[in-house]
Every structure is written in C-alpha cells, then in structure tokens.
C-alpha positions in Angstrom: 0.0 0.0 0.0 1.4 3.3 -1.0 1.6 6.1 1.6 -0.6 9.1 1.4 1.7 12.1 1.3 0.4 15.5 2.4 -3.2 14.5 2.8 -5.3 16.9 4.9 -5.1 14.6 7.9 -1.3 14.8 8.0 0.9 17.6 9.1 4.2 16.7 7.4 7.1 19.0 7.0 8.7 19.5 3.6 11.4 16.9 4.1 8.9 14.3 5.3 6.7 15.1 2.2 9.7 14.7 -0.1 10.6 11.3 1.5 7.0 10.2 1.4 6.6 11.1 -2.3 9.9 9.4 -3.2 8.8 6.2 -1.3 5.4 6.3 -3.1 7.2 6.6 -6.5 9.5 3.8 -5.6 6.6 1.5 -4.7 4.7 2.4 -7.8 7.8 1.6 -9.9 8.1 -1.8 -8.2 4.4 -2.5 -8.8 4.8 -1.6 -12.5 7.8 -3.8 -12.9 6.0 -6.7 -11.2 3.0 -6.2 -13.5 0.7 -6.0 -10.5 -0.9 -2.7 -11.5 -3.7 -2.3 -14.0 -3.2 0.7 -16.2 -5.5 3.7 -15.5 -7.4 3.3 -18.8 -8.2 -0.3 -18.0 -9.3 0.5 -14.5 -11.5 3.3 -15.8 -13.2 0.9 -18.3 -13.7 -1.7 -15.6 -15.3 0.8 -13.3 -17.6 2.1 -16.1 -18.6 -1.5 -16.9 -19.4 -2.2 -13.3 -21.4 1.1 -13.0 -23.4 0.1 -16.1 -24.1 -3.3 -14.6 -25.2 -1.7 -11.4 -27.4 0.7 -13.3 -29.0 -2.1 -15.3 -29.6 -4.0 -12.1 -31.2 -1.0 -10.5 -33.4 -0.5 -13.5 -34.5 -4.2 -13.2 -35.3 -3.7 -9.6 -37.3 -0.6 -10.3 -39.2 -2.3 -13.1 -40.1 -5.2 -10.8 -41.2 -2.8 -8.1 -43.5 -1.1 -10.6 -45.0 -4.5 -11.6 -45.6 -5.3 -7.9 -47.2 -1.9 -7.4 -49.5 -2.4 -10.4 -50.5 -5.8 -9.2 -51.1 -4.4 -5.7 -53.2 -1.6 -7.1 -55.3 -4.1 -9.1 -55.8 -6.3 -6.0 -56.9 -3.3 -4.0 -59.3 -2.2 -6.7 -60.8 -5.8 -6.9 -61.1 -5.9 -3.1 -62.8 -2.5 -3.2 -65.3 -3.6 -5.9 -66.1 -6.8 -4.1 -66.6 -5.0 -0.8 -69.0 -2.6 -2.4 -71.1 -5.4 -4.0 -71.2 -7.5 -0.8 -74.3 -6.6 1.3 -73.4 -5.3 4.8 -74.7 -7.3 7.7 
C-alpha cells in the first residue's frame, strides 16, 4: 500500500513530504515492474462497466417494483369492488 503524502489529515514537514513522495514513486515503480498494477485506462473501463451493470440491475429492480405496485393496485381495486357489492350485515 502506497503512503498518502500530504493528505489533509497529516501535518508533514517539507522533508517528510519529499521522502514520502519518493517512497510512493519507488513503490509504484516496483508495482509496474512486477506487473501488479492495472493501467488507469483499463481500471476506468472496468469501473464504467461495473457502473453500467449496477445501473441495469437498479433498472431491473425498479421495473419489478413497478410491476408489484401495479399488481397491488389491481388487487386493492378488486377488493374495493367486491366489498361494495357485498351486502353489509
């Protein structure tokens, strides 16, 4: 895991920031040499694909919810009609 240099939560001096950045660069270089890092463009495409899948899934859920609501509205209407036709005792 690469260090976070100069993030708002840290109060590093200039020397510490330089050391942190150089360590981060070194680690990134090692990751690239080892082939363990997916290039940015590939990561971006993967994220977009995942977002699209989640969006499609959300649309499917919403459509199913609409169907259930329509079925419920029909059932309520049928119940209302039946109750109006049934003589009260």
